[in-house]
N, C-alpha and C positions, 0 to 999 in steps of 0.2 A: 504493500500500500504506500501511496505517496500522500504525505500531509502537506497541504498548501496553506500557508499562513498569510493572512491579509490584515494588517493594522488599518483602522479606519478612524479618521478624525475630520468631521465637517467637509465631506466630499460628496454630498447628495447629488450634485450635478453630474458626476462621473461614475458613481458607485454601481449603478445598474449595468453599465457597459462592462465594467471590470468583472462583476460577479457572473454575468451572462457568459463572458468569454471563458472564465474558469470552469463553469459547469458544462460548457460545450466541449470540453476536452474529449478527444477520442479515447484516451485512457480513462476507464470508468472506475477503476479501483483507487479512488481518492477520498480523502476527507478534507473538507475546507473549513479552516478555523478562522472565523472573522472576529476580530477584537475591536469592539467599539470603545475607543479611548476617550470617553467623556464628551462625545460629540454633542453640540448644542443645536444642530440643525435636524433635518429629518433622517439622517443616516441611521440612527438606532432602529427606527421603525422599518426601514428598508432591509436592514440586516435580519430582523425578526421575520419579516415577510418571506425572505428567501429560505430561512431555516424551516419555516412551516411548509414551504413548497417542496423542499428536497432534503431528505434525511441525511445526506452526506454533509450538510452544512451545520456547523456548531457555532454558537455565538457566545462570546464573553462580553459582558458590559462592565466597565470599570471607570473609576474617576480618571480624569486626564493626568497621565504620568509620562507621556512621550512615546514615540515609536519604539524605542528600545524596550521599555517596560511592556508594551503591548505584544511585541514579538516574544519576549520571554514568557509571558503568561500563556501564550499559545504553545510554546515549546514544552512547557511543563505538562500539558495534557495530550500532546501529539502522540498518536499510536503508530504512525507510519515508520517503515524501515528507511524511507527516504523523505527528505524535507526540501520543500521549495517555498519561495517567498514571492509575493506579488504586492506591489503598492496599489492602494485603492483608487488612485487617479489614473492608473495605466490599464492596459489590457494585453491579452496574449492570443496567439494563433491556436486553433484547435489541436494541432499536432504536437504542440510544444513538449508536454510532459511524456507522451508516448515515445517521442523521438529521443529525448534525453535519457529516459529510463532504458530504452533499448541499447543506447550507446554504452551506458554504465554496465549493464548485465553482459552484453556481448564481449566487451573488452576487459571485463573484471576491474573496472575503475572505481574510484571512490567519489569522484566529483565529475560532473559533466558541465560544460560551459557552452552556451549558444551565443549567437549574435543578437543585436537588437536595433530597432529603428528609433531615431529621434523624431517625435511627432510634433510638428508645428501647426499653427492655425491653418496655413495654406499649403501644407505638403509635408512629406516625410523624407528622411535621409538615413540610410543605413550607416551604422557606426563603422568608421575606418580610422586607422589601419586595423587589420585583423590577422590572427595567426593562421598558419596553414593547418587544415584539418588533420589531426593525428592524435595518437595516444602519447602523452608526455609523461616523463618521470618527474619526481618531486623537484629536483634541482632546476629542471628546465621551467616548470610551471611557476615555481617561486621566483625565479629571475624575471619572468614576464610580469608577474604580479607586482613585484617591487618597482620595476621600471614604469608600470602604470600606463602603458600604451596599448599593447596588444591584448592584455587581460587586465581588467580593472577591479578595484575593490568594491564590487556591487554584489548584493545578495540575489537580486531578482533575475539575473541571467544564468543562474546556476541551479543544479540539483545535487544535493549532498546525501551521501550515506549518513545515517543518524550517528554512527560511531565517531565521525570526524568533528561533530559539533560538541566539543568538550566545554567551551566557555560560552556563557550567555552574553548578550549585548550589555555594554556598560550603561547603567541607568543614570540619569541626571545629565547626560550629554544630549544636546538638541540636534547636532548636525554631525555628519560623517561617522555615524556609529558603525557602519560597515567596515570602515578602515581599521577600527579598533579590534575587530575579531577575525577578519578574513585571512590575515597572515597566519594566525594561530591555527585556523581550520585547515589551511593548505598544508601547514607543516605536519599535520597528523595524517595526511593522505599519501598514498604511494603512487597511484596512477590517476591520470586526468584525461578524460575523453573531451577534447576541445574541437568544436566544429562551429564556425562562425555563421552558419545559416541563421538568419534573423527571424526569431519567433516572438520576441518581446517588444512591446510598443511603449516607449518611454515618453510620456507626455511632457512637453516643454512648456511650463507655465511661468508667467512673469513673477508669480509669488513663490516659485520653487526655489530650492537651494542654489541651483546654478545661477539664477539671476537675483540673488538676495541683496537687499539694501541694508541688511543687518550685519555690522562688522563682526559680531560674534561668530557668524557662519564661517568666515575665512580664518579666524583665529583657531576655531575648532579643527579646521583642516590641518593647520600647522601643528597643533597639539597632537593630533592623530599620527602625523608623519614622524614626530619625535618619539612617540611611543613605539611605532614600528621600528625605528632606528635602534632603540634600546633592545627590543625583542630580537632583532636580527643579530646584533652584536653578541648578545648573551646566549642565544639558543640555536642559531643556524650556522651551517658551514660557510666558509668565506666566499660567497658568491660575488661579492664586491669588496674592494678595499675600503678601509675605514675613511680614507680621504674621499672616495667616491660617494659613500653614504652621507658624509658630512656635507658634501657639495649639494646633494639632493635636498638637505634641510635648508641650506642657504637659498637655494632656488625656490623652495616652497615658501620661505619667508618673503622673498621678493614678490612672488605671485600673490600671496595674501595681501601684502601692502598695496600692490597695484590695484587689486580688486576693490579695496577700501577706498583708495584714491579716486577710482572711477565711479563707484556706485554709492558710497556711504558717507561722503563728507557732510551731508546734511544732518547726519546722526550726531547728537552732542557727545557721544562716547567715542567717536571715531579716533580722535587723537590719543586717547588712552590706549586704544588697541594698537596703534603704531608703536607706542612705547613698549607694550607687552610683547609684540612681535620681535622688537629689537632685543629685549632682554632674554627671551626664550631661545633665540637663535644665535646670539653672539658667542656662546661657548663653543660653537661648531666652526667658527670662521677660520681659525688658524689651521686646523686640520684640513679644511675644505679648499684652501687657496690653490694647492697644486692641481686640483681637478676641476676648478671652476672655469667657466667660460669668461673671458675678459669682460664682456658686456654685462653679465650677471654680477660679477664682482664690482664693477663700476656703479651699477645701480644700488647694490647693497651698501657700498661706502657712502653714497649720497644719502641713503635712508638713515645711516648712523650719524652723519654730520648735520643734516638739516631736513626735517620732515617737510616743511613748506617747499623747499627746492625739489625734493623728491616728488611731491604732489604736482607741482607745476610741470615738471618734465613728463610725468605720466599723462597728465591731462592733454598736453600739447601733442604727444605721440598718438594719443587716442583720437584727437581731432584729425590729424594727418592721415591716420589709418582709415578712419571713417570716410574721409573725403576720397581717398584712393579707392576704397571699395565702391563708392557711388559712381566714380568715373568708369570703372571697369565692369560694372553690373551689366549683364546681358551679352558680354563679349565672349563668354565661354559656353560650350554646350553643356 
């Protein structure tokens, strides 16, 4: 059996599409655990309606405690040998779980990974770049996950054997909770069936994490990356040098600061987060220098020396980048 876990919070606009897509799976041996995390809209009634209609649906109602707590509540009662996750504002193709379960069982893998679409208001785009379809061993899969390009720290594009989920999600963190656990789960697996055929539809919303105007979003990403660094150094074989790993932290700090400069300056706490980013990442600088790209190092030094100068440069580069995109729009197929 596959247990599919869906945390729900104030998503009545999208919830029916999500639940319909999960219940339409060609794999019938599933349980669907929907966790209403203190929704104040009509989402709780929709959850109960689907549970009354289909005995495979179980509903948990709880006070709002965040997506991590909602997923953990479902994991505690899940009966499946395999675990999947779907966010309640997204949807999935009918073949998704049958396809991934077949991959796991045929290749004797512990985790299956598929591709996904970014769904915008006026169209969709498949995630790129993607890895070649193959069965990967632990060291190869960990390397891809740490680099965060071909395989990313998302729960929803994967199917897990229950045994690899040893740690629950960290409660109390609002963003990037997947990053906190994915490396640990991957480190418990031996074989990975990775096929980038896109089955998952990831809805891109202005209010989503990717486009957040809350500076805490981007600081949480840096915090998760630092936790990953410590876990790698303490527990994993030397897939990367410590200098390379430290350079990833400095790059993550620059990206977080750039996002805040672009999207969050109207937030009264934004400058406090610049200081927090600097203090959290500064201990990694000396070790990172040999592996840092000159451009990243220059931006980071600007951030250390003058936050207003850093913000001005980021804003100017963003204006030029936006103008360039408008000029070339429609020129490519």
